[in-house]
C-alpha positions in Angstrom: 0.1 -0.2 0.0 1.3 3.4 -1.1 0.8 6.8 1.0 0.1 9.9 -1.0 3.5 11.5 -0.4 5.2 8.5 -2.2 3.8 9.3 -5.8 5.2 11.3 -8.7 3.5 14.1 -10.5 0.9 12.8 -12.6 0.5 9.6 -10.4 -3.1 8.7 -9.1 -4.3 7.0 -5.7 -7.6 5.8 -4.5 -7.9 6.5 -0.8 -8.1 3.4 1.3 -7.6 5.2 4.7 -6.1 7.7 6.6 -4.2 7.1 9.8 -6.9 6.7 12.8 -4.3 8.6 15.3 -3.4 11.5 12.8 -4.0 15.0 14.2 -5.0 16.3 10.9 -7.5 13.6 10.0 -10.6 15.6 10.7 -9.1 18.4 8.6 -8.4 15.9 5.7 -12.0 14.5 5.9 -13.7 17.8 5.8 -11.7 18.8 2.7 -13.1 15.9 1.1 -10.3 13.5 1.3 -12.4 10.6 2.2 -12.1 6.7 1.5 -12.8 5.8 -2.1 -12.0 9.2 -3.5 -9.2 9.3 -6.3 -6.3 11.7 -5.9 -4.1 12.9 -8.4 -0.7 14.7 -7.7 -0.5 17.8 -10.0 2.8 19.5 -8.9 5.2 19.4 -6.2 7.7 22.0 -4.7 11.3 21.7 -5.8 12.1 19.9 -2.6 9.0 17.8 -2.8 7.1 19.7 0.1 4.2 21.0 -0.2 2.4 19.0 -2.8 -0.4 20.0 -4.8 -3.3 17.4 -5.8 -6.4 17.2 -7.4 -9.3 16.0 -5.4 -13.0 16.1 -6.3 -12.3 18.6 -9.2 -10.5 21.4 -7.2 -6.4 21.6 -6.4 -5.4 21.4 -2.8 -1.9 21.7 -1.5 -0.8 19.6 1.3 2.4 19.7 3.3 4.3 16.1 3.1 3.7 15.1 6.7 -0.1 15.4 6.3 0.3 13.4 2.8 2.1 10.7 4.7 -1.3 9.7 6.6 -3.2 9.0 3.5 -2.7 5.5 2.2 -4.5 4.1 -0.9 -4.3 1.6 -3.7 
């Protein structure tokens, strides 16, 4: 199982879970990142943090530590 922070630009992931003990879980769920949703990495900063993703038709920027808690297939 991959985590969102491991993907390269252009790759997609279908959200399987978000770490249950994560401090940002509620924030991610409120932004529409829920199990079953497809995420696509559309850009990364030069050192990989933050990264830009496409979720439900809008672009969102996440820090690498936030992306690490999102796992998928």
